[in-house]
C-alpha positions as CSV (number, residue, x, y, z in Angstrom):
1,M,129.4,87.0,144.6
2,N,133.0,88.4,144.6
3,T,134.7,85.7,142.5
4,E,135.8,87.1,139.2
5,L,133.8,85.8,136.2
6,Q,135.2,86.0,132.7
7,V,132.4,86.5,130.2
8,G,132.7,86.3,126.4
9,I,130.3,87.9,123.9
10,L,130.4,85.6,121.0
11,R,130.7,86.3,117.3
12,E,127.8,84.6,115.4
13,T,128.8,81.4,113.6
14,K,125.5,80.4,112.0
15,N,125.4,80.6,108.2
16,P,124.1,82.9,106.6
17,P,125.7,85.3,109.1
18,D,123.4,87.0,111.6
19,K,124.5,90.6,112.3
20,R,122.8,90.8,115.7
21,V,124.7,90.7,119.0
22,A,123.3,89.9,122.5
23,I,125.2,92.8,124.1
24,A,125.7,96.2,122.2
25,P,128.6,98.4,123.2
26,E,126.6,100.6,125.5
27,Q,125.2,97.6,127.4
28,A,128.8,96.1,127.6
29,V,129.9,99.3,129.4
30,E,126.8,99.0,131.7
31,I,127.8,95.4,132.6
32,T,131.3,96.5,133.6
33,Q,129.8,99.2,135.9
34,K,126.9,97.1,137.3
35,F,128.9,93.9,137.9
36,P,132.4,94.7,139.2
37,N,133.1,90.9,139.5
38,V,132.7,90.5,135.7
39,K,135.5,90.8,133.2
40,L,134.1,91.1,129.7
41,F,135.7,90.0,126.4
42,I,134.1,90.8,123.1
43,Q,135.0,88.2,120.4
44,S,136.0,90.0,117.2
45,S,133.6,89.9,114.2
46,N,133.6,91.3,110.7
47,D,129.9,90.5,110.3
48,R,128.4,92.1,113.4
49,C,126.3,95.3,113.1
50,Y,128.6,96.9,115.6
51,T,132.2,97.1,114.5
52,N,135.1,95.9,116.7
53,Q,136.2,99.6,116.9
54,E,132.9,100.6,118.4
55,Y,133.6,98.3,121.3
56,I,137.3,99.4,121.5
57,D,136.2,103.0,121.6
58,K,134.2,102.2,124.8
59,G,137.4,100.8,126.4
60,L,136.3,97.2,126.0
61,N,138.5,94.1,125.4
62,V,138.1,92.9,121.8
63,V,139.8,89.5,121.4
64,D,139.7,86.6,118.9
65,D,140.0,83.8,121.4
66,V,137.4,83.5,124.2
67,S,138.4,80.1,125.5
68,N,139.4,81.6,128.8
69,C,135.9,82.6,129.5
70,D,133.6,80.9,132.0
71,I,130.3,82.1,130.4
72,L,129.8,82.6,126.6
73,I,126.8,84.7,125.4
74,G,125.6,84.6,121.8
75,V,122.4,85.0,119.8
76,K,121.8,82.1,117.4
77,E,122.9,78.5,117.7
78,V,126.7,78.1,118.0
79,A,128.3,76.1,115.3
80,K,129.1,72.6,116.5
81,S,132.7,72.9,115.6
82,K,133.1,76.0,117.7
83,L,131.7,74.7,121.0
84,I,134.1,74.7,123.9
85,P,133.6,71.8,126.3
86,N,132.8,72.4,130.0
87,K,131.5,76.0,129.5
88,K,128.3,77.8,130.3
89,Y,126.6,79.1,127.1
90,M,123.5,81.3,126.6
91,F,121.9,81.5,123.2
92,F,118.8,80.4,121.2
93,S,119.5,76.7,120.9
94,H,116.3,75.6,119.1
95,T,116.5,72.2,120.6
96,A,113.8,71.9,123.3
97,K,111.0,71.3,120.8
98,K,112.7,68.3,119.4
99,Q,113.9,70.2,116.3
100,S,115.3,67.5,114.1
101,Y,117.8,69.9,112.4
102,N,119.5,70.5,115.8
103,F,119.4,66.9,117.1
104,E,123.2,66.5,116.7
105,L,123.7,69.9,118.4
106,L,121.7,68.8,121.5
107,K,123.7,65.5,121.7
108,L,127.0,67.5,121.4
109,L,126.0,69.9,124.2
110,L,125.4,66.9,126.4
111,K,128.6,65.1,125.4
112,N,130.7,68.2,126.0
113,N,129.4,68.8,129.5
114,I,128.0,72.2,128.5
115,Q,125.4,74.1,130.5
116,T,123.0,75.5,127.8
117,I,120.8,78.4,128.9
118,D,118.1,79.1,126.2
119,Y,116.7,82.6,125.9
120,E,113.3,81.2,124.9
121,Y,112.8,79.8,128.4
122,L,114.0,82.7,130.5
123,T,110.8,83.7,132.3
124,D,109.7,85.5,135.4
125,T,107.6,84.0,138.2
126,N,104.5,84.5,136.1
127,G,105.9,82.7,133.2
128,V,106.4,85.8,131.1
129,R,109.4,85.8,128.8
130,L,112.2,88.1,129.9
131,V,114.1,88.6,126.6
132,A,112.9,88.3,123.1
133,F,113.2,89.8,119.6
134,G,109.5,89.5,118.8
135,Y,108.7,93.2,118.7
136,W,111.3,93.7,116.0
137,A,110.1,90.7,114.0
138,G,106.7,92.3,113.9
139,L,108.0,95.8,113.0
140,V,110.2,94.5,110.1
141,G,107.6,91.9,109.0
142,A,104.9,94.6,108.5
143,Y,107.4,96.7,106.6
144,N,108.4,93.8,104.4
145,G,104.7,93.1,103.8
146,L,104.1,96.7,102.8
147,R,107.1,96.5,100.5
148,A,105.7,93.3,98.9
149,Y,102.3,94.9,98.5
150,G,103.7,97.9,96.6
151,L,105.8,95.7,94.3
152,R,102.8,93.4,93.5
153,N,100.6,96.4,92.7
154,K,103.3,98.5,91.1
155,T,102.2,101.5,93.2
156,Y,105.4,102.2,95.1
157,E,108.9,100.8,95.8
158,L,110.6,100.6,99.2
159,K,114.2,99.9,100.1
160,R,114.8,96.4,101.5
161,A,114.8,96.6,105.3
162,I,118.3,95.2,105.5
163,E,119.5,98.1,103.4
164,C,118.2,100.6,106.0
165,F,120.7,101.7,108.6
166,D,118.2,101.6,111.5
167,M,114.5,101.9,112.4
168,H,114.4,105.7,111.6
169,E,115.4,105.1,108.0
170,I,112.7,102.4,107.7
171,F,110.1,104.8,109.0
172,D,111.4,107.5,106.5
173,E,110.9,105.0,103.7
174,L,107.3,104.6,104.7
175,N,106.7,108.1,103.3
176,K,106.7,106.5,99.9
177,V,103.8,104.2,100.7
178,K,100.6,104.8,98.7
179,L,97.5,102.7,99.7
180,D,94.0,102.9,98.5
181,N,91.0,101.8,100.6
182,I,92.5,98.4,101.5
183,K,91.8,96.3,104.6
184,I,94.9,95.0,106.5
185,L,94.5,92.2,109.0
186,I,96.8,91.4,111.9
187,T,96.5,88.2,114.0
188,G,98.0,88.1,117.5
189,G,98.2,90.4,120.6
190,G,101.7,90.1,121.9
191,R,105.1,91.7,121.2
192,V,105.1,90.7,117.6
193,A,101.7,92.2,116.8
194,H,102.7,95.4,118.7
195,G,105.7,95.7,116.4
196,A,103.6,95.4,113.3
197,I,101.1,98.0,114.7
198,E,104.1,100.3,115.3
199,T,104.9,100.2,111.6
200,L,101.3,100.8,110.5
201,S,101.0,103.7,113.0
202,K,103.6,105.6,110.9
203,L,101.1,105.6,108.1
204,N,98.2,106.9,110.2
205,I,96.0,104.0,109.2
206,K,92.7,103.8,111.0
207,K,92.2,100.9,113.4
208,V,88.7,99.3,113.3
209,T,87.0,96.5,115.2
210,A,86.6,92.9,114.0
211,S,82.9,93.4,113.2
212,Q,83.5,96.7,111.4
213,F,86.3,95.1,109.4
214,I,84.0,92.3,108.2
215,E,80.8,94.2,107.8
216,K,81.7,97.8,106.7
217,D,83.3,99.4,103.6
218,F,85.7,102.2,104.0
219,K,87.0,105.0,101.8
220,E,90.4,104.8,103.4
221,P,92.9,102.1,104.3
222,V,92.1,100.5,107.7
223,F,93.6,97.7,109.8
224,C,92.1,95.3,112.4
225,Q,94.1,93.4,115.0
226,I,92.4,90.2,116.2
227,D,93.0,87.7,119.0
228,P,92.2,84.0,119.4
229,W,88.7,84.7,120.6
230,D,88.1,86.6,117.3
231,Y,89.2,83.8,115.1
232,T,88.4,80.5,117.0
233,K,85.5,79.2,119.1
234,R,85.0,76.2,121.4
235,K,83.6,73.2,119.6
236,N,81.1,72.7,122.4
237,N,80.0,76.4,122.0
238,E,81.0,77.1,125.6
239,H,82.3,80.6,126.5
240,F,85.9,81.3,125.1
241,D,88.5,81.0,127.8
242,L,92.1,82.0,126.9
243,K,93.8,79.9,129.5
244,H,91.7,76.9,128.4
245,F,92.6,77.7,124.8
246,F,96.3,77.6,125.5
247,K,96.0,74.3,127.4
248,H,93.5,72.6,125.1
249,P,93.7,74.2,121.7
250,Y,92.4,71.0,120.0
251,E,89.0,71.7,121.6
252,Y,88.6,74.8,119.3
253,E,87.7,75.3,115.7
254,S,88.5,78.2,113.3
255,T,86.2,81.1,112.7
256,F,88.7,82.9,110.5
257,L,87.0,82.4,107.2
258,P,84.9,85.6,107.1
259,Y,88.2,87.6,107.3
260,T,89.5,86.0,104.2
261,K,86.6,87.4,102.2
262,V,87.3,91.1,103.0
263,A,91.0,91.4,103.8
264,D,93.5,92.4,101.1
265,F,96.7,92.1,103.1
266,F,97.3,89.8,106.1
267,I,100.1,90.2,108.6
268,A,100.3,87.0,110.7
269,C,101.8,87.7,114.2
270,H,100.1,85.1,116.3
271,F,101.5,82.2,118.3
272,W,100.3,78.9,116.9
273,D,100.3,75.5,118.6
274,H,100.4,72.5,116.3
275,R,97.3,71.2,118.1
276,S,95.3,74.4,117.3
277,P,92.9,74.6,114.4
278,V,94.4,75.9,111.1
279,F,93.3,79.4,110.0
280,M,92.3,78.2,106.6
281,T,92.7,75.3,104.2
282,K,94.0,75.3,100.6
283,E,90.4,74.8,99.5
284,D,89.4,77.9,101.4
285,M,92.0,79.8,99.5
286,Q,90.7,78.6,96.2
287,A,87.2,80.0,96.9
288,K,86.1,82.7,94.4
289,D,85.5,85.1,97.3
290,F,88.9,84.6,98.9
291,K,90.4,88.1,98.7
292,I,93.8,88.1,100.4
293,K,96.6,88.8,97.9
294,V,99.6,89.5,100.2
295,I,100.5,87.5,103.3
296,A,103.4,88.6,105.6
297,D,103.7,85.5,107.7
298,V,105.8,86.8,110.6
299,S,105.0,83.7,112.7
300,C,106.3,81.5,109.9
301,D,104.9,78.1,110.8
302,I,105.9,75.9,107.9
303,D,103.0,73.6,106.8
304,G,101.0,75.1,109.6
305,P,97.9,77.3,109.9
306,I,98.4,79.2,106.6
307,P,98.8,76.8,103.6
308,S,100.7,79.3,101.5
309,T,103.7,79.3,103.9
310,I,105.4,76.3,102.3
311,R,108.9,77.4,103.3
312,A,110.7,80.1,105.1
313,S,112.1,82.8,102.9
314,T,115.5,84.6,103.4
315,I,116.6,88.1,104.0
316,A,118.3,88.0,100.6
317,E,115.1,86.6,98.9
318,P,112.2,87.5,101.2
319,I,109.2,87.1,98.8
320,Y,107.8,84.2,96.8
321,G,104.5,83.2,95.3
322,F,102.0,80.5,96.1
323,N,99.9,79.3,93.1
324,L,96.3,78.8,94.2
325,K,95.6,76.4,91.2
326,N,98.3,73.9,91.7
327,W,99.5,74.8,95.3
328,Q,103.1,75.1,94.1
329,E,105.6,77.9,94.5
330,T,105.7,80.4,91.7
331,D,106.7,83.9,90.7
332,A,106.0,86.3,93.6
333,F,103.7,88.6,91.6
334,N,101.8,86.0,89.5
335,N,98.2,87.1,89.3
336,E,97.0,83.6,90.1
337,A,99.3,83.5,93.2
338,I,99.4,84.8,96.8
339,T,102.5,86.9,97.4
340,V,104.2,85.5,100.5
341,M,106.8,87.1,102.8
342,A,108.0,84.5,105.4
343,V,111.5,85.5,106.5
344,D,112.2,83.5,109.7
345,N,114.9,85.8,111.2
346,L,113.3,89.2,110.6
347,P,115.0,91.0,113.6
348,G,118.3,90.4,111.7
349,E,117.2,93.1,109.2
350,L,117.3,95.7,112.0
351,P,120.3,94.4,113.9
352,R,121.4,97.6,115.7
353,N,118.0,98.5,117.1
354,S,117.0,94.9,118.0
355,S,120.4,94.2,119.6
356,I,120.1,97.4,121.8
357,D,116.6,96.4,122.9
358,F,117.5,92.8,123.6
359,G,120.7,93.7,125.4
360,K,118.9,96.2,127.7
361,N,116.5,93.5,128.9
362,L,119.3,91.0,129.3
363,V,121.3,93.3,131.5
364,E,118.4,94.4,133.6
365,R,116.3,91.2,133.9
366,V,118.6,88.2,133.4
367,L,122.3,88.9,134.2
368,P,121.7,89.6,137.9
369,A,120.6,86.0,138.2
370,L,123.3,84.7,135.8
371,F,126.1,86.5,137.6
372,G,124.8,86.3,141.1
373,E,121.9,84.8,143.2
374,D,119.3,83.0,141.1
375,S,116.6,83.1,143.8
376,D,113.7,82.9,141.3
377,K,115.4,80.0,139.5
378,I,115.3,82.0,136.2
379,I,118.5,80.3,135.0
380,E,117.6,76.9,136.2
381,K,114.2,76.9,134.4
382,A,116.0,77.8,131.1
383,T,118.9,75.3,131.4
384,I,118.4,72.6,128.8
385,T,121.7,70.7,129.4
386,I,124.0,70.7,132.5
387,N,126.7,68.3,133.8
388,G,126.2,66.0,130.8
389,K,122.5,65.6,131.5
390,L,119.2,67.3,130.6
391,G,118.1,70.1,132.9
392,N,115.3,69.5,135.4
393,H,112.7,71.2,133.2
394,F,113.7,69.4,130.0
395,S,113.8,65.7,131.1
396,Y,111.0,65.1,128.6
397,L,113.7,65.2,125.9
398,Q,115.4,62.0,127.2
399,D,113.6,59.6,124.9
400,Y,114.3,61.9,122.0
401,V,118.0,62.0,122.9
402,D,118.0,58.2,123.3
403,G,116.5,57.9,119.8
404,K,113.2,56.4,120.9
């Protein structure tokens, strides 16, 4: 494709401000080299983790107005008042699961004839996501959980993640961590869990199997990472099948309870379907042998599989308490409470590292299809709205849009 494309990198407009950017300065330079038909414009921002000057120093165009651009690329939802009609946008829209809080945004995208490409649905031919911030959510979530654990037990204090310049400073902070022979549990096996394990690896914590975790005592801190076959089983007692589990999660029941009797600190990094069994009930958490005191809920499913996650917390106030007697929110370090960390935009606490990683994948795996030939229909499969209508893969939203 030789036609010149004018592409804008948006400033984030969601409140509170998100410091991430879809394209870091080094990736912006790579775009200009790799796609000679693309003219890039960086919308100025005072909140972004990379300053305007860092883009200017790379010879890039920093502008306030990007209305001339054909394609506009951001991270989070674009404020409704900032949407420009008849454009092609790419961002996390949080509309395709019928999120009620973005219903008006979805209607406005349709009304304004906007093509909305959602990162969450950019996948390869095997259905594997091409870009995501999950690894960074896990890495920061585990760090925040360790910070909460130290504060609860008055054994050490860590800087807040948002106060650290980058990942290296976070890892330096971990030198302050002092743990006795606790047991740490991680659920999930994807990018998020791998990020959490990366954080724990800096502490040289021994990894043990699920059976060892439940049955053995240790004289040192240990962690265990478990997958769905470790914490659920088929109701008919047939052999566990992961593909079947993803398609029919309602045919499974939880076997998570034994872990609650031995784990001290739980880092939740799993994907959860609302049709899946819950991990535990409030009554389970009230049992005398329930041991977990700190839960870093990276997955952050509100009113979902973990009853203590009653709301998302914020980067500014990341920790709250869940009182096991009255099931109400309380002081984060109340002895009768679970200490909960449930920030829902964790990668925003390491914006420079997470932006570089995200932008690298975007340039290599998505932009060739966006700026050129989309032979694998990567863009089409992720297009939620186009030409005033729902995209081919999102027609199921029509009744929702119609208010039915």
